PDB file as gemmi writes it, atoms N, CA and C in Angstrom:
CRYST1    1.000    1.000    1.000  90.00  90.00  90.00 P 1                      
ATOM      1  N   MET A   1      17.190 -30.544   3.017  1.00  0.00           N  
ATOM      2  CA  MET A   1      17.642 -29.043   2.368  1.00  0.00           C  
ATOM      3  C   MET A   1      16.741 -28.861   1.733  1.00  0.00           C  
ATOM      4  N   ALA A   2      16.120 -27.974   1.368  1.00  0.00           N  
ATOM      5  CA  ALA A   2      15.237 -27.366   0.300  1.00  0.00           C  
ATOM      6  C   ALA A   2      15.828 -27.187  -1.379  1.00  0.00           C  
ATOM      7  N   GLY A   3      15.521 -27.708  -2.273  1.00  0.00           N  
ATOM      8  CA  GLY A   3      15.833 -27.192  -3.569  1.00  0.00           C  
ATOM      9  C   GLY A   3      15.323 -25.854  -3.869  1.00  0.00           C  
ATOM     10  N   ARG A   4      16.454 -25.876  -5.175  1.00  0.00           N  
ATOM     11  CA  ARG A   4      15.617 -24.204  -6.029  1.00  0.00           C  
ATOM     12  C   ARG A   4      14.297 -24.282  -6.168  1.00  0.00           C  
ATOM     13  N   GLY A   5      13.691 -25.501  -6.511  1.00  0.00           N  
ATOM     14  CA  GLY A   5      12.442 -25.307  -6.952  1.00  0.00           C  
ATOM     15  C   GLY A   5      11.361 -25.016  -5.990  1.00  0.00           C  
ATOM     16  N   GLU A   6      11.974 -25.512  -4.917  1.00  0.00           N  
ATOM     17  CA  GLU A   6      11.037 -25.473  -3.755  1.00  0.00           C  
ATOM     18  C   GLU A   6      10.862 -24.056  -2.836  1.00  0.00           C  
ATOM     19  N   ILE A   7      11.862 -23.694  -2.931  1.00  0.00           N  
ATOM     20  CA  ILE A   7      12.494 -22.000  -2.747  1.00  0.00           C  
ATOM     21  C   ILE A   7      11.845 -21.116  -3.739  1.00  0.00           C  
ATOM     22  N   VAL A   8      11.418 -21.419  -4.823  1.00  0.00           N  
ATOM     23  CA  VAL A   8      10.958 -20.580  -5.546  1.00  0.00           C  
ATOM     24  C   VAL A   8       8.992 -20.467  -5.424  1.00  0.00           C  
ATOM     25  N   GLU A   9       8.963 -21.930  -5.393  1.00  0.00           N  
ATOM     26  CA  GLU A   9       7.515 -22.088  -5.049  1.00  0.00           C  
ATOM     27  C   GLU A   9       7.244 -21.525  -3.599  1.00  0.00           C  
ATOM     28  N   ALA A  10       7.861 -21.396  -2.855  1.00  0.00           N  
ATOM     29  CA  ALA A  10       7.749 -20.776  -1.639  1.00  0.00           C  
ATOM     30  C   ALA A  10       7.476 -19.265  -1.819  1.00  0.00           C  
ATOM     31  N   GLU A  11       8.677 -18.907  -2.509  1.00  0.00           N  
ATOM     32  CA  GLU A  11       8.405 -17.236  -2.624  1.00  0.00           C  
ATOM     33  C   GLU A  11       7.155 -16.875  -3.558  1.00  0.00           C  
ATOM     34  N   ASN A  12       6.808 -17.594  -4.663  1.00  0.00           N  
ATOM     35  CA  ASN A  12       5.452 -17.404  -5.147  1.00  0.00           C  
ATOM     36  C   ASN A  12       4.540 -17.145  -4.662  1.00  0.00           C  
ATOM     37  N   ALA A  13       4.177 -18.550  -3.674  1.00  0.00           N  
ATOM     38  CA  ALA A  13       3.012 -18.537  -2.600  1.00  0.00           C  
ATOM     39  C   ALA A  13       3.187 -17.448  -1.826  1.00  0.00           C  
ATOM     40  N   GLU A  14       4.267 -16.534  -1.231  1.00  0.00           N  
ATOM     41  CA  GLU A  14       4.218 -15.612  -0.512  1.00  0.00           C  
ATOM     42  C   GLU A  14       3.919 -14.409  -1.349  1.00  0.00           C  
ATOM     43  N   VAL A  15       4.161 -14.169  -2.591  1.00  0.00           N  
ATOM     44  CA  VAL A  15       3.678 -13.003  -3.480  1.00  0.00           C  
ATOM     45  C   VAL A  15       2.278 -13.235  -3.367  1.00  0.00           C  
ATOM     46  N   GLU A  16       1.757 -14.349  -4.084  1.00  0.00           N  
ATOM     47  CA  GLU A  16       0.219 -14.665  -3.982  1.00  0.00           C  
ATOM     48  C   GLU A  16      -0.405 -14.067  -2.652  1.00  0.00           C  
ATOM     49  N   ALA A  17       0.018 -14.591  -2.021  1.00  0.00           N  
ATOM     50  CA  ALA A  17      -0.736 -14.149  -0.362  1.00  0.00           C  
ATOM     51  C   ALA A  17      -0.449 -12.488  -0.361  1.00  0.00           C  
ATOM     52  N   ILE A  18       0.678 -11.964  -0.593  1.00  0.00           N  
ATOM     53  CA  ILE A  18       0.620 -10.864  -0.353  1.00  0.00           C  
ATOM     54  C   ILE A  18      -0.401  -9.639  -1.411  1.00  0.00           C  
ATOM     55  N   MET A  19      -0.408 -10.160  -2.692  1.00  0.00           N  
ATOM     56  CA  MET A  19      -1.424  -9.500  -3.887  1.00  0.00           C  
ATOM     57  C   MET A  19      -2.625  -9.842  -3.200  1.00  0.00           C  
ATOM     58  N   THR A  20      -2.956 -11.055  -2.672  1.00  0.00           N  
ATOM     59  CA  THR A  20      -4.665 -11.342  -2.273  1.00  0.00           C  
ATOM     60  C   THR A  20      -4.976 -10.274  -1.049  1.00  0.00           C  
ATOM     61  N   ARG A  21      -3.804 -10.021  -0.446  1.00  0.00           N  
ATOM     62  CA  ARG A  21      -4.045  -8.838   0.895  1.00  0.00           C  
ATOM     63  C   ARG A  21      -4.299  -7.534   0.407  1.00  0.00           C  
ATOM     64  N   ILE A  22      -3.546  -7.194  -0.802  1.00  0.00           N  
ATOM     65  CA  ILE A  22      -3.609  -6.403  -1.544  1.00  0.00           C  
ATOM     66  C   ILE A  22      -4.831  -5.697  -1.977  1.00  0.00           C  
ATOM     67  N   GLU A  23      -5.266  -6.766  -2.851  1.00  0.00           N  
ATOM     68  CA  GLU A  23      -6.476  -7.161  -3.581  1.00  0.00           C  
ATOM     69  C   GLU A  23      -7.762  -6.856  -2.578  1.00  0.00           C  
ATOM     70  N   HIS A  24      -7.850  -7.295  -1.367  1.00  0.00           N  
ATOM     71  CA  HIS A  24      -8.639  -7.287  -0.477  1.00  0.00           C  
ATOM     72  C   HIS A  24      -8.831  -5.908   0.216  1.00  0.00           C  
ATOM     73  N   LYS A  25      -7.676  -5.257   0.419  1.00  0.00           N  
ATOM     74  CA  LYS A  25      -7.331  -3.902   1.131  1.00  0.00           C  
ATOM     75  C   LYS A  25      -7.911  -3.040   0.010  1.00  0.00           C  
ATOM     76  N   SER A  26      -7.971  -2.976  -1.097  1.00  0.00           N  
ATOM     77  CA  SER A  26      -8.035  -2.206  -2.195  1.00  0.00           C  
ATOM     78  C   SER A  26      -9.436  -2.372  -2.230  1.00  0.00           C  
ATOM     79  N   ARG A  27     -10.618  -3.582  -2.043  1.00  0.00           N  
ATOM     80  CA  ARG A  27     -12.100  -3.548  -1.926  1.00  0.00           C  
ATOM     81  C   ARG A  27     -12.371  -2.719  -0.871  1.00  0.00           C  
ATOM     82  N   LYS A  28     -11.425  -3.035   0.226  1.00  0.00           N  
ATOM     83  CA  LYS A  28     -12.374  -2.416   1.503  1.00  0.00           C  
ATOM     84  C   LYS A  28     -12.301  -0.565   1.239  1.00  0.00           C  
ATOM     85  N   ILE A  29     -10.680  -0.595   0.645  1.00  0.00           N  
ATOM     86  CA  ILE A  29     -11.056   1.381   0.689  1.00  0.00           C  
ATOM     87  C   ILE A  29     -11.729   1.615  -0.604  1.00  0.00           C  
ATOM     88  N   GLU A  30     -12.459   1.408  -1.443  1.00  0.00           N  
ATOM     89  CA  GLU A  30     -13.573   1.509  -2.221  1.00  0.00           C  
ATOM     90  C   GLU A  30     -14.389   1.663  -1.690  1.00  0.00           C  
ATOM     91  N   SER A  31     -14.759   0.744  -0.730  1.00  0.00           N  
ATOM     92  CA  SER A  31     -15.888   0.979   0.167  1.00  0.00           C  
ATOM     93  C   SER A  31     -15.917   1.971   0.942  1.00  0.00           C  
ATOM     94  N   LEU A  32     -15.042   2.093   1.791  1.00  0.00           N  
ATOM     95  CA  LEU A  32     -14.798   2.997   2.694  1.00  0.00           C  
ATOM     96  C   LEU A  32     -14.956   4.530   1.947  1.00  0.00           C  
ATOM     97  N   LEU A  33     -14.269   4.848   0.425  1.00  0.00           N  
ATOM     98  CA  LEU A  33     -14.315   5.904  -0.170  1.00  0.00           C  
ATOM     99  C   LEU A  33     -15.638   6.409  -0.815  1.00  0.00           C  
ATOM    100  N   LYS A  34     -16.542   5.014  -0.908  1.00  0.00           N  
ATOM    101  CA  LYS A  34     -18.012   5.671  -1.246  1.00  0.00           C  
ATOM    102  C   LYS A  34     -18.856   5.976  -0.201  1.00  0.00           C  
ATOM    103  N   GLN A  35     -18.363   5.766   0.965  1.00  0.00           N  
ATOM    104  CA  GLN A  35     -19.112   5.915   2.066  1.00  0.00           C  
ATOM    105  C   GLN A  35     -18.500   7.344   2.594  1.00  0.00           C  
ATOM    106  N   GLY A  36     -17.750   8.012   1.819  1.00  0.00           N  
ATOM    107  CA  GLY A  36     -17.429   9.240   2.516  1.00  0.00           C  
ATOM    108  C   GLY A  36     -16.410   9.390   3.421  1.00  0.00           C  
ATOM    109  N   ARG A  37     -15.690   8.403   3.503  1.00  0.00           N  
ATOM    110  CA  ARG A  37     -14.708   8.290   4.638  1.00  0.00           C  
ATOM    111  C   ARG A  37     -13.415   8.522   4.148  1.00  0.00           C  
ATOM    112  N   PRO A  38     -12.696   9.093   3.588  1.00  0.00           N  
ATOM    113  CA  PRO A  38     -10.986   9.013   2.975  1.00  0.00           C  
ATOM    114  C   PRO A  38     -10.144   8.755   3.978  1.00  0.00           C  
ATOM    115  N   VAL A  39     -10.346   9.319   5.321  1.00  0.00           N  
ATOM    116  CA  VAL A  39      -9.356   9.597   6.003  1.00  0.00           C  
ATOM    117  C   VAL A  39      -8.924   7.890   6.454  1.00  0.00           C  
ATOM    118  N   GLU A  40     -10.377   7.181   6.929  1.00  0.00           N  
ATOM    119  CA  GLU A  40      -9.949   5.777   6.931  1.00  0.00           C  
ATOM    120  C   GLU A  40      -9.646   5.079   5.985  1.00  0.00           C  
ATOM    121  N   ALA A  41     -10.149   5.288   4.792  1.00  0.00           N  
ATOM    122  CA  ALA A  41      -9.287   4.604   3.592  1.00  0.00           C  
ATOM    123  C   ALA A  41      -7.790   4.790   3.575  1.00  0.00           C  
ATOM    124  N   LEU A  42      -7.293   6.046   3.922  1.00  0.00           N  
ATOM    125  CA  LEU A  42      -5.945   5.878   4.264  1.00  0.00           C  
ATOM    126  C   LEU A  42      -5.317   5.478   4.998  1.00  0.00           C  
ATOM    127  N   LYS A  43      -5.987   5.199   5.884  1.00  0.00           N  
ATOM    128  CA  LYS A  43      -5.482   4.626   7.298  1.00  0.00           C  
ATOM    129  C   LYS A  43      -5.292   3.147   6.736  1.00  0.00           C  
ATOM    130  N   THR A  44      -6.642   2.512   5.992  1.00  0.00           N  
ATOM    131  CA  THR A  44      -6.297   1.265   5.721  1.00  0.00           C  
ATOM    132  C   THR A  44      -5.000   0.790   4.559  1.00  0.00           C  
ATOM    133  N   ALA A  45      -5.530   1.532   3.645  1.00  0.00           N  
ATOM    134  CA  ALA A  45      -4.299   1.478   2.919  1.00  0.00           C  
ATOM    135  C   ALA A  45      -2.335   1.544   3.176  1.00  0.00           C  
ATOM    136  N   LEU A  46      -2.778   2.556   4.601  1.00  0.00           N  
ATOM    137  CA  LEU A  46      -1.421   2.512   4.901  1.00  0.00           C  
ATOM    138  C   LEU A  46      -0.851   1.418   5.835  1.00  0.00           C  
ATOM    139  N   GLU A  47      -1.734   0.160   6.114  1.00  0.00           N  
ATOM    140  CA  GLU A  47      -1.513  -0.825   7.203  1.00  0.00           C  
ATOM    141  C   GLU A  47      -1.007  -1.477   6.282  1.00  0.00           C  
ATOM    142  N   GLY A  48       0.064  -2.210   7.038  1.00  0.00           N  
ATOM    143  CA  GLY A  48       0.783  -3.192   6.374  1.00  0.00           C  
ATOM    144  C   GLY A  48       1.822  -2.776   5.167  1.00  0.00           C  
ATOM    145  N   SER A  49       2.007  -1.661   5.319  1.00  0.00           N  
ATOM    146  CA  SER A  49       2.444  -0.856   4.102  1.00  0.00           C  
ATOM    147  C   SER A  49       3.991  -0.183   4.694  1.00  0.00           C  
ATOM    148  N   PRO A  50       5.047  -0.884   3.813  1.00  0.00           N  
ATOM    149  CA  PRO A  50       5.087  -1.575   2.510  1.00  0.00           C  
ATOM    150  C   PRO A  50       5.258  -2.302   2.675  1.00  0.00           C  
ATOM    151  N   PRO A  51       4.407  -3.427   1.828  1.00  0.00           N  
ATOM    152  CA  PRO A  51       4.955  -5.175   2.054  1.00  0.00           C  
ATOM    153  C   PRO A  51       6.387  -5.614   2.247  1.00  0.00           C  
ATOM    154  N   LYS A  52       5.931  -6.533   2.996  1.00  0.00           N  
ATOM    155  CA  LYS A  52       7.818  -6.967   3.274  1.00  0.00           C  
ATOM    156  C   LYS A  52       8.116  -7.967   2.278  1.00  0.00           C  
ATOM    157  N   THR A  53       8.464  -7.443   0.846  1.00  0.00           N  
ATOM    158  CA  THR A  53       8.802  -8.003  -0.535  1.00  0.00           C  
ATOM    159  C   THR A  53       9.610  -7.630  -1.291  1.00  0.00           C  
ATOM    160  N   ARG A  54      10.217  -8.340  -1.668  1.00  0.00           N  
ATOM    161  CA  ARG A  54      11.149  -7.367  -2.627  1.00  0.00           C  
ATOM    162  C   ARG A  54      10.916  -7.837  -4.402  1.00  0.00           C  
ATOM    163  N   ASP A  55       9.579  -8.225  -4.073  1.00  0.00           N  
ATOM    164  CA  ASP A  55       8.554  -8.076  -5.452  1.00  0.00           C  
ATOM    165  C   ASP A  55       7.999  -7.257  -5.911  1.00  0.00           C  
ATOM    166  N   GLU A  56       8.457  -6.257  -7.287  1.00  0.00           N  
ATOM    167  CA  GLU A  56       7.948  -5.160  -7.626  1.00  0.00           C  
ATOM    168  C   GLU A  56       6.416  -5.006  -7.725  1.00  0.00           C  
ATOM    169  N   ARG A  57       6.109  -6.417  -8.518  1.00  0.00           N  
ATOM    170  CA  ARG A  57       4.585  -6.291  -8.493  1.00  0.00           C  
ATOM    171  C   ARG A  57       3.848  -5.696  -7.317  1.00  0.00           C  
ATOM    172  N   CYS A  58       4.382  -6.168  -6.013  1.00  0.00           N  
ATOM    173  CA  CYS A  58       3.333  -6.454  -4.721  1.00  0.00           C  
ATOM    174  C   CYS A  58       3.862  -4.580  -4.360  1.00  0.00           C  
ATOM    175  N   LYS A  59       4.940  -4.087  -4.300  1.00  0.00           N  
ATOM    176  CA  LYS A  59       5.018  -2.741  -4.152  1.00  0.00           C  
ATOM    177  C   LYS A  59       4.086  -1.944  -4.943  1.00  0.00           C  
ATOM    178  N   SER A  60       4.256  -2.306  -6.162  1.00  0.00           N  
ATOM    179  CA  SER A  60       3.594  -1.186  -7.178  1.00  0.00           C  
ATOM    180  C   SER A  60       2.195  -1.389  -6.862  1.00  0.00           C  
ATOM    181  N   ALA A  61       1.720  -2.396  -6.642  1.00  0.00           N  
ATOM    182  CA  ALA A  61       0.024  -2.883  -6.210  1.00  0.00           C  
ATOM    183  C   ALA A  61      -0.330  -1.779  -5.050  1.00  0.00           C  
ATOM    184  N   ASN A  62       0.619  -2.339  -4.259  1.00  0.00           N  
ATOM    185  CA  ASN A  62       0.529  -1.694  -2.706  1.00  0.00           C  
ATOM    186  C   ASN A  62       0.536   0.121  -3.077  1.00  0.00           C  
ATOM    187  N   TRP A  63       1.485   0.615  -3.867  1.00  0.00           N  
ATOM    188  CA  TRP A  63       1.376   2.029  -3.674  1.00  0.00           C  
ATOM    189  C   TRP A  63       0.284   2.204  -4.663  1.00  0.00           C  
ATOM    190  N   ILE A  64      -0.539   1.890  -5.804  1.00  0.00           N  
ATOM    191  CA  ILE A  64      -1.589   2.206  -6.294  1.00  0.00           C  
ATOM    192  C   ILE A  64      -2.834   2.335  -5.675  1.00  0.00           C  
ATOM    193  N   VAL A  65      -3.247   1.318  -4.620  1.00  0.00           N  
ATOM    194  CA  VAL A  65      -3.821   1.449  -3.391  1.00  0.00           C  
ATOM    195  C   VAL A  65      -3.628   2.611  -2.705  1.00  0.00           C  
ATOM    196  N   VAL A  66      -2.461   2.968  -2.319  1.00  0.00           N  
ATOM    197  CA  VAL A  66      -2.001   3.856  -1.033  1.00  0.00           C  
ATOM    198  C   VAL A  66      -2.364   5.286  -2.226  1.00  0.00           C  
ATOM    199  N   HIS A  67      -1.949   5.364  -3.108  1.00  0.00           N  
ATOM    200  CA  HIS A  67      -2.307   6.813  -4.168  1.00  0.00           C  
ATOM    201  C   HIS A  67      -3.466   6.916  -4.103  1.00  0.00           C  
ATOM    202  N   ARG A  68      -4.327   5.831  -4.537  1.00  0.00           N  
ATOM    203  CA  ARG A  68      -5.975   6.032  -4.509  1.00  0.00           C  
ATOM    204  C   ARG A  68      -6.795   6.707  -3.345  1.00  0.00           C  
ATOM    205  N   ALA A  69      -5.981   6.072  -2.540  1.00  0.00           N  
ATOM    206  CA  ALA A  69      -6.878   6.638  -1.007  1.00  0.00           C  
ATOM    207  C   ALA A  69      -6.135   8.064  -0.515  1.00  0.00           C  
ATOM    208  N   LEU A  70      -5.265   8.183  -1.235  1.00  0.00           N  
ATOM    209  CA  LEU A  70      -4.399   9.496  -0.859  1.00  0.00           C  
ATOM    210  C   LEU A  70      -5.063  10.690  -1.626  1.00  0.00           C  
ATOM    211  N   MET A  71      -5.453  10.192  -3.036  1.00  0.00           N  
ATOM    212  CA  MET A  71      -5.629  11.323  -3.950  1.00  0.00           C  
ATOM    213  C   MET A  71      -7.634  11.105  -3.647  1.00  0.00           C  
ATOM    214  N   ALA A  72      -8.136  11.019  -2.624  1.00  0.00           N  
ATOM    215  CA  ALA A  72      -9.646  10.961  -2.408  1.00  0.00           C  
ATOM    216  C   ALA A  72      -9.859  12.230  -1.804  1.00  0.00           C  
ATOM    217  N   ILE A  73      -8.448  12.336  -0.917  1.00  0.00           N  
ATOM    218  CA  ILE A  73      -8.396  13.544   0.292  1.00  0.00           C  
ATOM    219  C   ILE A  73      -8.489  14.840  -0.384  1.00  0.00           C  
ATOM    220  N   LYS A  74      -9.332  15.615  -0.012  1.00  0.00           N  
ATOM    221  CA  LYS A  74      -9.369  17.149  -0.102  1.00  0.00           C  
ATOM    222  C   LYS A  74      -9.025  18.088   0.436  1.00  0.00           C  
ATOM    223  N   ASP A  75      -9.013  17.500   1.683  1.00  0.00           N  
ATOM    224  CA  ASP A  75      -8.516  18.719   2.647  1.00  0.00           C  
ATOM    225  C   ASP A  75      -7.445  18.037   3.502  1.00  0.00           C  
ATOM    226  N   LEU A  76      -5.810  18.779   3.158  1.00  0.00           N  
ATOM    227  CA  LEU A  76      -4.951  17.944   4.041  1.00  0.00           C  
ATOM    228  C   LEU A  76      -4.579  18.347   5.621  1.00  0.00           C  
ATOM    229  N   ASP A  77      -5.246  19.591   5.640  1.00  0.00           N  
ATOM    230  CA  ASP A  77      -5.115  19.696   6.813  1.00  0.00           C  
ATOM    231  C   ASP A  77      -6.374  18.940   8.281  1.00  0.00           C  
ATOM    232  N   SER A  78      -7.296  18.823   7.205  1.00  0.00           N  
ATOM    233  CA  SER A  78      -7.834  17.619   8.311  1.00  0.00           C  
ATOM    234  C   SER A  78      -7.301  16.358   7.685  1.00  0.00           C  
ATOM    235  N   LEU A  79      -6.939  15.878   7.125  1.00  0.00           N  
ATOM    236  CA  LEU A  79      -5.923  14.836   7.060  1.00  0.00           C  
ATOM    237  C   LEU A  79      -5.111  14.516   8.429  1.00  0.00           C  
ATOM    238  N   PHE A  80      -4.133  15.593   8.395  1.00  0.00           N  
ATOM    239  CA  PHE A  80      -3.100  15.571   9.382  1.00  0.00           C  
ATOM    240  C   PHE A  80      -3.842  15.498  10.875  1.00  0.00           C  
ATOM    241  N   SER A  81      -4.477  16.389  10.891  1.00  0.00           N  
ATOM    242  CA  SER A  81      -5.205  16.331  12.583  1.00  0.00           C  
ATOM    243  C   SER A  81      -5.862  15.337  12.760  1.00  0.00           C  
ATOM    244  N   ALA A  82      -6.618  14.781  11.771  1.00  0.00           N  
ATOM    245  CA  ALA A  82      -7.186  13.369  12.032  1.00  0.00           C  
ATOM    246  C   ALA A  82      -6.531  12.074  11.685  1.00  0.00           C  
ATOM    247  N   LEU A  83      -5.204  12.468  11.134  1.00  0.00           N  
ATOM    248  CA  LEU A  83      -4.537  10.708  11.181  1.00  0.00           C  
ATOM    249  C   LEU A  83      -3.611  10.944  12.360  1.00  0.00           C  
ATOM    250  N   ASP A  84      -3.435   9.737  12.860  1.00  0.00           N  
ATOM    251  CA  ASP A  84      -2.675   9.291  14.285  1.00  0.00           C  
ATOM    252  C   ASP A  84      -1.178   9.647  13.257  1.00  0.00           C  
ATOM    253  N   PRO A  85      -0.318   9.926  14.745  1.00  0.00           N  
ATOM    254  CA  PRO A  85       0.965  10.188  14.058  1.00  0.00           C  
ATOM    255  C   PRO A  85       1.815   8.722  13.804  1.00  0.00           C  
ATOM    256  N   GLU A  86       1.281   7.891  14.034  1.00  0.00           N  
ATOM    257  CA  GLU A  86       2.027   6.495  13.682  1.00  0.00           C  
ATOM    258  C   GLU A  86       1.526   6.140  12.518  1.00  0.00           C  
ATOM    259  N   TYR A  87       1.248   6.857  11.445  1.00  0.00           N  
ATOM    260  CA  TYR A  87       0.831   6.688  10.402  1.00  0.00           C  
ATOM    261  C   TYR A  87       1.606   7.682   9.320  1.00  0.00           C  
ATOM    262  N   TYR A  88       2.569   8.744  10.099  1.00  0.00           N  
ATOM    263  CA  TYR A  88       2.977   9.841   9.303  1.00  0.00           C  
ATOM    264  C   TYR A  88       4.326   9.247   8.509  1.00  0.00           C  
ATOM    265  N   ASP A  89       5.123   8.176   9.496  1.00  0.00           N  
ATOM    266  CA  ASP A  89       6.494   7.737   8.727  1.00  0.00           C  
ATOM    267  C   ASP A  89       5.883   6.450   7.512  1.00  0.00           C  
ATOM    268  N   ILE A  90       5.247   6.131   7.791  1.00  0.00           N  
ATOM    269  CA  ILE A  90       4.361   4.927   6.744  1.00  0.00           C  
ATOM    270  C   ILE A  90       4.044   6.121   5.521  1.00  0.00           C  
ATOM    271  N   LEU A  91       3.278   6.685   5.573  1.00  0.00           N  
ATOM    272  CA  LEU A  91       2.917   7.822   4.808  1.00  0.00           C  
ATOM    273  C   LEU A  91       3.642   8.573   3.645  1.00  0.00           C  
ATOM    274  N   MET A  92       5.222   8.762   4.583  1.00  0.00           N  
ATOM    275  CA  MET A  92       6.092   9.277   4.198  1.00  0.00           C  
ATOM    276  C   MET A  92       7.275   8.429   3.278  1.00  0.00           C  
ATOM    277  N   LYS A  93       7.228   7.198   3.844  1.00  0.00           N  
ATOM    278  CA  LYS A  93       7.803   6.149   3.328  1.00  0.00           C  
ATOM    279  C   LYS A  93       7.091   5.892   1.718  1.00  0.00           C  
ATOM    280  N   SER A  94       6.079   5.728   1.740  1.00  0.00           N  
ATOM    281  CA  SER A  94       5.111   5.780   0.516  1.00  0.00           C  
ATOM    282  C   SER A  94       5.489   6.658  -0.418  1.00  0.00           C  
ATOM    283  N   VAL A  95       5.279   7.694  -0.262  1.00  0.00           N  
ATOM    284  CA  VAL A  95       5.655   9.121  -0.970  1.00  0.00           C  
ATOM    285  C   VAL A  95       6.802   9.030  -1.478  1.00  0.00           C  
ATOM    286  N   LEU A  96       7.887   8.725  -0.833  1.00  0.00           N  
ATOM    287  CA  LEU A  96       9.475   8.503  -1.087  1.00  0.00           C  
ATOM    288  C   LEU A  96       9.394   7.417  -2.149  1.00  0.00           C  
ATOM    289  N   LEU A  97       8.934   6.801  -2.035  1.00  0.00           N  
ATOM    290  CA  LEU A  97       8.753   5.751  -2.826  1.00  0.00           C  
ATOM    291  C   LEU A  97       8.346   5.616  -4.094  1.00  0.00           C  
ATOM    292  N   PHE A  98       7.320   6.167  -4.324  1.00  0.00           N  
ATOM    293  CA  PHE A  98       6.533   6.536  -5.671  1.00  0.00           C  
ATOM    294  C   PHE A  98       7.437   8.208  -6.065  1.00  0.00           C  
ATOM    295  N   LEU A  99       8.312   8.827  -5.690  1.00  0.00           N  
ATOM    296  CA  LEU A  99       9.309   9.869  -5.866  1.00  0.00           C  
ATOM    297  C   LEU A  99      10.349   8.554  -6.796  1.00  0.00           C  
ATOM    298  N   PHE A 100      10.574   7.741  -5.922  1.00  0.00           N  
ATOM    299  CA  PHE A 100      11.881   7.309  -6.464  1.00  0.00           C  
ATOM    300  C   PHE A 100      11.791   6.099  -7.652  1.00  0.00           C  
ATOM    301  N   PHE A 101      10.534   5.855  -7.646  1.00  0.00           N  
ATOM    302  CA  PHE A 101       9.959   5.046  -9.340  1.00  0.00           C  
ATOM    303  C   PHE A 101       9.601   6.073 -10.403  1.00  0.00           C  
ATOM    304  N   ILE A 102       9.387   6.859  -9.891  1.00  0.00           N  
ATOM    305  CA  ILE A 102       9.299   8.210 -11.159  1.00  0.00           C  
ATOM    306  C   ILE A 102      10.814   8.681 -11.507  1.00  0.00           C  
ATOM    307  N   CYS A 103      11.524   8.540 -10.225  1.00  0.00           N  
ATOM    308  CA  CYS A 103      12.911   9.320 -11.254  1.00  0.00           C  
ATOM    309  C   CYS A 103      13.482   7.817 -11.846  1.00  0.00           C  
ATOM    310  N   ILE A 104      13.519   6.631 -11.632  1.00  0.00           N  
ATOM    311  CA  ILE A 104      13.942   5.554 -12.259  1.00  0.00           C  
ATOM    312  C   ILE A 104      13.197   5.222 -13.816  1.00  0.00           C  
ATOM    313  N   TYR A 105      12.027   5.447 -13.504  1.00  0.00           N  
ATOM    314  CA  TYR A 105      11.372   5.197 -15.361  1.00  0.00           C  
ATOM    315  C   TYR A 105      10.963   6.544 -15.596  1.00  0.00           C  
ATOM    316  N   PHE A 106      11.104   8.072 -15.517  1.00  0.00           N  
ATOM    317  CA  PHE A 106      11.118   9.013 -16.265  1.00  0.00           C  
ATOM    318  C   PHE A 106      12.684   9.819 -16.568  1.00  0.00           C  
TER     319      PHE A 106                                                      
END                                                                             
């Protein structure tokens, strides 16, 4: 049976792995934005969102990445015509999560 220390270590390793993926995703998004591809950047940001963890740092870091990509979009009509419907649900969850955090902290 695993001890509490081993469980905490495993959780920390999982959090670090998620944070590494988010950092990689962030660099990819910045590259796409520099290339003038904001819809692709948003799709990349939404993939794997929200992270499957209870760790607030991961959720917050992921929201920052999604927010960065979302704020780069100038024309919402073109976004929704270019965005696949499978991303709508993820986008709405991300926006609702953001609103939830605003209600809690402000």
